[in-house]
C-alpha positions in Angstrom: -19.8 20.1 -10.6 -19.0 20.0 -6.9 -17.6 23.2 -5.5 -14.8 21.1 -4.0 -13.6 19.9 -7.4 -13.9 23.3 -9.1 -12.0 25.0 -6.2 -9.3 22.3 -6.1 -8.8 22.3 -9.9 -8.4 26.1 -9.9 -6.0 26.0 -6.9 -3.9 23.3 -8.5 -3.7 25.1 -11.8 -2.5 28.2 -10.0 0.1 26.3 -8.0 1.4 24.6 -11.2 1.4 27.8 -13.2 3.5 29.4 -10.5 6.0 26.6 -11.1 6.0 27.3 -14.8 3.7 24.4 -15.7 0.5 24.5 -17.8 -2.1 21.8 -17.1 -5.6 21.9 -18.4 -8.2 22.3 -15.6 -10.3 19.5 -17.2 -7.3 17.1 -16.6 -7.0 18.3 -13.1 -10.7 17.7 -12.5 -10.3 14.2 -13.8 -7.4 13.5 -11.3 -9.4 15.1 -8.5 -12.5 12.9 -9.3 -10.2 9.9 -9.2 -8.8 10.9 -5.9 -12.4 11.0 -4.6 -12.9 7.5 -5.8 -14.7 8.1 -9.1 -13.6 6.5 -12.4 -14.2 9.7 -14.3 -15.2 13.3 -13.7 -18.4 12.6 -15.7 -19.3 9.8 -13.2 -18.9 12.2 -10.3 -21.0 14.9 -12.1 -23.8 12.4 -12.8 -23.9 11.3 -9.2 -23.9 14.9 -8.0 -26.8 15.7 -10.2 -28.9 12.8 -8.9 -31.4 14.5 -6.6 -32.7 11.1 -5.5 -29.6 10.6 -3.5 -29.7 11.6 0.2 -26.1 12.8 0.2 -23.7 14.5 -2.2 -20.0 15.4 -2.1 -20.7 18.9 -0.8 -22.4 17.3 2.2 -19.2 15.4 3.3 -17.5 16.5 6.5 -14.4 14.5 5.8 -12.9 13.6 2.4 -10.7 10.5 2.2 -8.5 10.5 -0.9 -7.7 7.4 -3.0 -4.1 8.2 -3.8 -3.4 5.2 -6.0 -6.5 5.9 -8.1 -5.5 9.5 -8.4 -2.0 8.7 -9.5 -3.2 6.2 -12.1 -5.7 8.8 -13.5 -3.0 11.5 -13.5 -0.7 9.2 -15.5 -3.5 8.6 -18.0 -4.3 12.3 -18.6 -0.9 13.8 -17.7 1.0 13.0 -20.9 4.1 15.0 -21.6 2.4 17.0 -24.3 -0.2 18.1 -21.7 2.3 19.6 -19.3 4.3 22.2 -20.9 7.3 23.9 -19.4 7.2 27.7 -19.7 10.4 29.5 -20.8 
């Protein structure tokens, strides 16, 4: 997995935890993959592992986020039972 995705999922989980929310990192990774334009995190991982490609995500100088795609993916994985309010 890309270092960007791993780092972003970890940072997002910490920020959410500080707000009293628990979200699985796997779900955050799915949302981040969608923000990067991938349909699933698995699709991003397969592309990153393809050594035949000249460029990979870690080579990018600028990342352009696809907010609508990220929001749709977040809605798909962010069901109420997946985000739990801490007491």
